[in-house]
C-alpha positions as CSV (number, residue, x, y, z in Angstrom):
1,M,16.4,-2.4,-18.4
2,R,15.9,0.9,-16.7
3,F,12.8,1.4,-14.6
4,L,11.6,4.9,-13.4
5,F,8.9,4.7,-10.7
6,Y,6.7,7.6,-9.6
7,S,4.9,7.5,-6.3
8,H,3.2,10.8,-5.3
9,D,2.8,9.8,-1.5
10,S,0.8,12.6,0.1
11,Y,-0.5,10.5,3.0
12,G,0.4,7.2,4.5
13,L,3.1,4.7,3.4
14,G,1.1,2.5,1.1
15,H,2.2,3.8,-2.2
16,I,5.9,3.8,-1.5
17,R,5.8,0.4,0.1
18,R,3.9,-1.1,-3.0
19,T,6.3,0.7,-5.3
20,N,9.3,-0.7,-3.5
21,V,8.0,-4.3,-3.6
22,I,7.3,-4.0,-7.4
23,A,10.7,-2.5,-8.0
24,D,12.4,-5.4,-6.2
25,R,10.6,-8.0,-8.2
26,L,11.3,-6.3,-11.6
27,I,14.9,-5.9,-10.7
28,R,15.3,-9.6,-9.9
29,S,13.4,-10.6,-13.1
30,F,15.2,-8.7,-15.9
31,P,18.8,-8.6,-17.0
32,A,21.2,-5.7,-16.2
33,P,18.5,-3.8,-14.3
34,S,18.6,-0.3,-12.9
35,A,15.7,1.5,-11.1
36,L,15.0,5.0,-9.8
37,V,12.1,5.7,-7.5
38,V,10.8,9.3,-7.4
39,T,8.7,9.8,-4.3
40,G,7.1,12.4,-2.1
41,S,6.9,10.1,0.9
42,P,8.0,11.9,4.1
43,R,9.4,8.6,5.3
44,A,11.1,7.4,2.1
45,H,14.3,6.8,4.2
46,Y,12.5,4.2,6.4
47,F,12.7,1.6,3.6
48,R,15.4,-0.8,2.4
49,Y,15.6,-0.4,-1.4
50,P,16.7,-3.4,-3.5
51,P,20.2,-3.5,-5.2
52,H,20.5,-1.5,-8.3
53,C,17.8,0.9,-7.1
54,D,18.0,4.4,-5.7
55,Y,15.4,7.0,-4.8
56,L,14.9,10.7,-5.4
57,K,13.0,12.4,-2.6
58,L,10.5,15.1,-3.7
59,P,9.3,17.9,-1.3
60,S,6.5,16.4,0.7
61,V,2.9,17.6,0.7
62,T,-0.1,16.7,2.9
63,K,-3.7,17.7,3.1
64,G,-4.8,20.7,5.2
65,P,-8.0,20.9,7.3
66,D,-10.0,21.9,4.2
67,G,-8.9,18.8,2.3
68,Q,-6.6,20.8,0.0
69,Y,-2.9,20.0,-0.6
70,V,-0.4,22.1,1.3
71,S,3.4,21.8,1.6
72,R,4.3,19.6,4.5
73,D,7.6,20.9,5.7
74,I,8.9,23.9,3.7
75,E,7.5,27.4,3.4
76,M,6.2,27.3,-0.1
77,S,2.8,27.6,-1.6
78,I,1.3,24.4,-3.0
79,T,1.6,25.9,-6.5
80,E,5.3,26.6,-6.0
81,T,5.9,23.1,-4.4
82,V,4.2,21.3,-7.3
83,A,6.1,23.3,-9.8
84,L,9.4,22.4,-8.1
85,R,8.4,18.7,-7.9
86,G,7.5,18.7,-11.6
87,R,10.8,20.1,-12.6
88,L,12.6,17.5,-10.5
89,I,10.6,14.7,-12.0
90,R,11.2,15.9,-15.6
91,A,14.9,16.3,-14.9
92,A,15.1,12.8,-13.5
93,A,13.2,11.3,-16.5
94,E,15.3,13.1,-19.1
95,S,18.6,12.2,-17.4
96,F,17.7,8.6,-16.5
97,R,16.0,7.8,-19.8
98,P,14.0,4.8,-18.6
99,D,12.9,1.8,-20.7
100,V,9.7,1.7,-18.6
101,F,8.0,4.5,-16.7
102,F,5.8,3.2,-13.9
103,A,3.3,5.5,-12.2
104,D,1.4,4.5,-9.1
105,H,-2.2,5.5,-8.5
106,T,-2.3,9.0,-10.0
107,P,-2.2,9.0,-13.8
108,G,-1.3,12.7,-14.1
109,G,0.6,12.8,-10.8
110,L,-0.2,15.3,-8.0
111,N,-1.9,18.2,-9.6
112,G,-0.6,17.1,-13.0
113,E,3.0,17.2,-12.0
114,I,4.2,14.3,-14.1
115,L,2.7,15.4,-17.4
116,P,5.8,17.5,-18.4
117,A,8.0,14.5,-17.8
118,L,5.6,12.2,-19.8
119,N,5.6,14.6,-22.7
120,A,9.4,14.7,-22.7
121,L,9.7,10.9,-22.6
122,M,7.2,10.5,-25.5
123,R,9.4,12.8,-27.6
124,L,12.4,10.6,-27.3
125,P,13.4,8.5,-30.4
126,E,12.7,5.4,-28.4
127,A,9.9,6.3,-26.0
128,P,9.6,4.2,-22.9
129,V,6.7,1.9,-22.1
130,R,4.3,3.8,-19.9
131,I,2.4,1.9,-17.3
132,I,-0.1,3.1,-14.6
133,G,-0.7,0.8,-11.7
134,L,-4.0,1.1,-9.7
135,R,-4.9,-0.6,-6.5
136,D,-8.1,-2.7,-6.6
137,I,-10.3,0.1,-5.2
138,I,-9.7,3.9,-5.5
139,D,-12.9,5.2,-3.8
140,E,-16.6,4.9,-4.2
141,P,-17.6,5.1,-7.9
142,E,-19.4,8.4,-7.8
143,A,-16.5,10.2,-6.1
144,V,-14.0,8.7,-8.5
145,K,-16.0,9.7,-11.6
146,R,-16.4,13.2,-10.3
147,A,-12.7,13.6,-9.6
148,W,-11.7,12.0,-12.9
149,D,-14.0,14.3,-14.8
150,A,-12.6,17.4,-13.1
151,E,-9.0,16.3,-13.6
152,G,-9.4,15.0,-17.2
153,T,-8.1,11.6,-16.1
154,V,-9.7,9.7,-18.9
155,D,-7.9,11.8,-21.5
156,V,-4.6,11.5,-19.6
157,L,-5.0,7.7,-19.5
158,R,-5.8,7.6,-23.2
159,R,-3.0,9.9,-24.3
160,Y,-0.1,8.8,-22.1
161,Y,-0.4,5.2,-21.0
162,N,0.2,2.0,-22.9
163,L,-1.1,-0.2,-20.2
164,I,-3.3,0.0,-17.0
165,L,-2.5,-2.6,-14.4
166,V,-5.1,-3.3,-11.7
167,Y,-3.6,-4.9,-8.5
168,G,-6.7,-7.0,-7.8
169,Q,-9.3,-9.3,-9.1
170,R,-12.2,-8.4,-11.4
171,E,-14.6,-10.5,-9.4
172,V,-13.8,-8.6,-6.2
173,F,-14.0,-5.1,-7.8
174,D,-14.0,-4.2,-11.5
175,P,-12.9,-0.5,-11.9
176,A,-13.7,-0.6,-15.6
177,R,-17.3,-1.2,-14.9
178,E,-17.6,0.6,-11.5
179,Y,-15.9,3.8,-12.8
180,E,-17.5,3.5,-16.3
181,L,-14.3,3.6,-18.3
182,P,-14.8,3.8,-22.1
183,D,-14.2,0.6,-24.1
184,D,-10.8,1.6,-25.5
185,L,-9.4,2.2,-22.0
186,A,-11.1,-0.9,-20.6
187,A,-9.2,-2.9,-23.3
188,R,-5.9,-1.6,-21.9
189,I,-6.7,-2.9,-18.4
190,R,-4.9,-6.0,-17.2
191,F,-5.9,-7.5,-13.8
192,V,-2.7,-9.0,-12.4
193,G,-4.0,-10.2,-9.0
194,Y,-3.0,-9.0,-5.5
195,I,0.5,-8.1,-4.5
196,G,1.8,-10.3,-1.7
197,R,5.2,-10.5,-0.1
198,N,6.6,-13.3,1.9
199,S,9.6,-11.5,3.4
200,S,9.4,-12.5,7.0
201,T,12.8,-12.7,8.6
202,A,11.8,-14.4,11.8
203,S,9.8,-17.6,12.7
204,P,6.4,-17.3,14.3
205,E,7.9,-19.0,17.4
206,K,10.6,-16.2,17.7
207,I,8.0,-13.4,17.3
208,R,5.7,-14.9,19.9
209,E,8.6,-15.5,22.2
210,R,9.5,-11.8,21.9
211,F,6.0,-10.3,22.2
212,A,3.9,-12.9,24.0
213,P,6.3,-14.8,26.3
214,R,3.8,-15.3,29.1
215,T,0.7,-16.5,27.4
216,G,1.9,-17.5,23.9
217,L,-1.2,-15.7,22.5
218,L,-0.4,-12.6,20.5
219,V,-2.9,-10.0,19.3
220,A,-1.4,-7.3,17.0
221,V,-3.0,-3.9,16.4
222,T,-1.8,-1.9,13.4
223,A,-2.9,1.3,11.7
224,G,-0.7,1.3,8.6
225,G,1.3,4.5,8.4
226,G,-0.4,5.7,11.6
227,G,-1.5,9.2,10.5
228,D,-5.0,8.5,11.6
229,G,-4.6,5.5,13.9
230,N,-4.7,7.2,17.3
231,S,-8.4,6.6,18.0
232,L,-8.2,2.9,17.2
233,M,-5.1,2.5,19.3
234,N,-6.5,4.3,22.4
235,S,-9.8,2.5,22.2
236,F,-8.1,-0.9,22.1
237,L,-5.8,0.1,25.0
238,E,-8.8,1.1,27.1
239,G,-10.4,-2.2,26.5
240,Y,-7.1,-4.0,27.3
241,E,-6.7,-2.1,30.5
242,R,-10.1,-3.4,31.7
243,L,-8.8,-7.0,31.5
244,G,-6.9,-6.5,34.7
245,S,-3.3,-7.1,35.7
246,R,-2.8,-10.5,34.0
247,P,-4.8,-10.4,30.7
248,P,-5.2,-13.7,28.9
249,F,-3.3,-12.6,25.8
250,E,-0.5,-10.2,25.0
251,T,-0.6,-7.4,22.5
252,L,1.7,-5.5,20.2
253,L,0.7,-2.1,18.9
254,I,2.4,-0.8,15.8
255,T,1.6,2.9,15.7
256,G,3.2,3.7,12.3
257,P,5.8,6.4,11.7
258,L,3.3,9.0,10.6
259,M,1.5,9.2,14.0
260,S,2.4,12.5,15.6
261,P,5.1,12.4,18.3
262,R,2.7,13.8,20.9
263,K,0.1,11.1,20.3
264,R,2.7,8.4,20.2
265,K,4.1,9.6,23.5
266,R,0.7,9.3,25.2
267,I,0.3,5.7,23.9
268,L,3.7,4.8,25.2
269,A,2.9,6.2,28.6
270,R,-0.3,4.0,28.7
271,V,1.5,0.9,27.5
272,K,4.3,1.2,30.2
273,K,1.6,0.6,32.8
274,L,0.2,-2.5,31.3
275,E,1.3,-6.1,31.7
276,G,1.7,-7.9,28.4
277,A,1.6,-4.8,26.1
278,S,4.3,-3.7,23.7
279,V,4.4,-0.8,21.3
280,L,6.6,0.0,18.3
281,E,6.7,2.9,15.9
282,F,7.7,0.9,12.9
283,F,8.3,-2.8,12.3
284,E,9.8,-3.8,9.0
285,D,8.7,-7.4,9.2
286,I,4.9,-6.8,9.1
287,P,4.4,-10.1,7.1
288,G,6.0,-11.9,10.1
289,I,3.6,-10.3,12.5
290,C,0.6,-11.3,10.2
291,H,1.9,-14.9,10.1
292,S,2.6,-15.1,13.9
293,A,-0.3,-13.2,15.5
294,D,-3.3,-15.2,16.7
295,F,-5.5,-12.3,15.8
296,V,-5.0,-8.9,14.2
297,V,-6.9,-5.6,14.6
298,A,-6.1,-3.4,11.6
299,M,-7.3,-0.6,9.4
300,G,-8.1,-1.5,5.8
301,G,-5.4,-0.1,3.6
302,Y,-4.4,-2.0,0.5
303,N,-1.0,-3.2,1.7
304,T,-2.2,-4.1,5.1
305,I,-5.0,-6.2,3.6
306,C,-2.6,-7.9,1.2
307,E,-0.2,-8.8,4.0
308,L,-3.0,-10.1,6.2
309,A,-4.6,-12.1,3.4
310,Y,-1.2,-13.5,2.2
311,A,-0.6,-14.8,5.7
312,G,-4.1,-16.2,6.0
313,A,-4.5,-14.1,9.2
314,S,-7.6,-14.0,11.4
315,A,-8.5,-10.3,11.5
316,L,-10.9,-7.5,12.4
317,I,-10.9,-4.6,10.0
318,V,-11.8,-1.1,11.3
319,P,-11.6,0.8,8.0
320,R,-11.1,4.5,7.4
321,T,-14.3,6.0,6.1
322,S,-13.2,9.6,5.3
323,P,-12.1,11.5,3.3
324,R,-12.3,8.4,1.0
325,R,-14.3,5.2,1.4
326,E,-11.8,3.0,-0.3
327,Q,-11.0,1.0,2.9
328,L,-14.6,0.6,3.7
329,L,-15.5,-0.8,0.3
330,R,-12.6,-3.2,0.4
331,A,-13.5,-4.4,3.9
332,Q,-17.2,-4.8,2.9
333,R,-16.3,-6.9,-0.1
334,L,-14.0,-9.2,2.0
335,A,-16.5,-9.4,4.8
336,E,-19.2,-10.6,2.3
337,R,-16.8,-13.3,1.3
338,G,-16.6,-14.4,5.0
339,V,-12.8,-14.0,5.4
340,V,-12.7,-11.0,7.8
341,R,-14.8,-9.3,10.4
342,L,-15.8,-5.6,9.8
343,L,-16.3,-3.0,12.4
344,L,-17.1,0.6,11.6
345,P,-14.9,3.2,13.3
346,E,-17.8,4.7,15.3
347,A,-18.6,1.2,16.7
348,A,-15.0,0.5,17.7
349,L,-15.5,1.0,21.4
350,P,-13.2,-0.5,24.0
351,D,-15.5,-3.3,25.1
352,T,-16.6,-4.1,21.5
353,L,-13.0,-4.4,20.3
354,I,-12.1,-6.8,23.1
355,R,-15.2,-8.9,22.5
356,E,-14.2,-9.1,18.8
357,V,-10.8,-10.2,19.8
358,F,-12.0,-13.0,22.1
359,E,-14.5,-14.2,19.4
360,G,-11.7,-14.1,16.8
361,L,-9.4,-16.1,18.9
362,G,-12.0,-18.8,19.1
363,R,-12.6,-19.0,15.4
364,P,-10.6,-21.1,12.9
365,R,-8.3,-19.2,10.6
366,P,-9.8,-18.2,7.3
367,P,-8.9,-20.1,4.1
368,R,-5.5,-20.0,2.6
369,R,-4.7,-16.5,1.4
370,W,-8.4,-15.7,2.0
371,G,-9.1,-17.3,-1.4
372,L,-7.6,-14.4,-3.3
373,E,-5.2,-14.6,-6.2
374,F,-1.7,-13.4,-5.3
375,S,0.0,-13.5,-8.7
376,G,0.4,-9.8,-8.9
377,L,4.2,-9.5,-9.0
378,E,4.7,-12.3,-11.5
379,N,2.0,-10.9,-13.7
380,I,3.5,-7.4,-13.6
381,C,6.8,-8.8,-14.9
382,R,4.9,-10.7,-17.7
383,A,3.1,-7.5,-18.6
384,V,6.3,-5.5,-18.8
385,A,7.9,-8.2,-21.0
386,D,4.9,-8.3,-23.3
387,Q,5.0,-4.5,-23.8
388,R,8.6,-4.3,-25.0
389,P,9.0,-4.1,-28.8
390,T,12.1,-6.3,-28.7
391,P,12.4,-9.7,-27.0
392,L,13.6,-9.7,-23.4
393,V,15.3,-12.6,-21.7
394,L,14.2,-12.9,-18.1
395,Q,16.9,-13.7,-15.5
396,P,18.0,-17.3,-15.2
397,G,16.1,-19.0,-12.4
398,S,13.2,-16.6,-12.6
399,R,9.9,-18.4,-12.1
400,L,8.7,-16.3,-15.1
401,A,11.4,-17.5,-17.5
402,A,9.7,-20.8,-18.5
403,G,6.2,-19.3,-19.0
404,S,6.9,-15.9,-20.6
405,R,6.6,-15.4,-24.3
406,S,9.7,-13.2,-24.2
């Protein structure tokens, strides 16, 4: 089985992290696996890829002040950069000849860059299964419908993809209904559940011993990739400073590797003056932090929410509200279910954040896995097996082997 993954990754780390987790599970579930991840993530090298998997790094892009894509590091116009990325993707697809092509989030790729590769794959004598995976919420419905109309996304889904996987639950958010997909495409949707990972490499006792040796109470603050986490970090630190020289809990701030070096340097300088505060740029064992922390203050990205929920963590979510409202919608739905606290960014003032922390430390932890269904990885494997025209035998010992029709 050969799997080709595409992850456009213009901002943040969520897409490449999710892709890596899915690749790992598929590789462990099918015989004689081989996987290639094609990604534009500027921090693709931060991740440990599973055995039998390699990655191809595309030139990175980001969004400029006007919201339009621009080349991140090289002196090329966005048109030239997308054309180069498209040629690399097509060459990879034609050379690797996957059995399954797996796109994340963007059906046509960044500015349509994967369409030439998809056309080439569909002309092969044995065309691969083509799957698009979507997180539970993309953005508020009207914004998604406008963007999809402008980009012809419905036609792309209809023409190129055999299956649409939604990494979530219909009762939390139903994109077929919210985004008004036509019936033929709604029939291709498969809700697989949320994607969780239990990959902690250290016990909670070890993590608290490292980061909260004095009080044994650990409050973690994380902003995902960190590209827009500076305001939250500094507001929390200001509140922590007001607790005096011996605060009643200790804190770990994870800035994320995409925070600018200048902003990170300023945060480091503040932390050095504080008793009981630590700061890291990147921490691979985020699931371990979610399991170990007594309370977590976080933004509301998909992966962060999944890791918090999978750990059953007590958390305050301060979601990003622009340029997309995806994080806000997700946090609102979860707050309505009573499993998290929600605070809008403009209300995340120093004293308010610390008050939320103290209140959170006094509440019982939410229900196991926040009452969400975390069968995503297993159901993705089942979906892949179901799509193949010839029977597949899952790896011996796989939890899927007994229940799969393949």
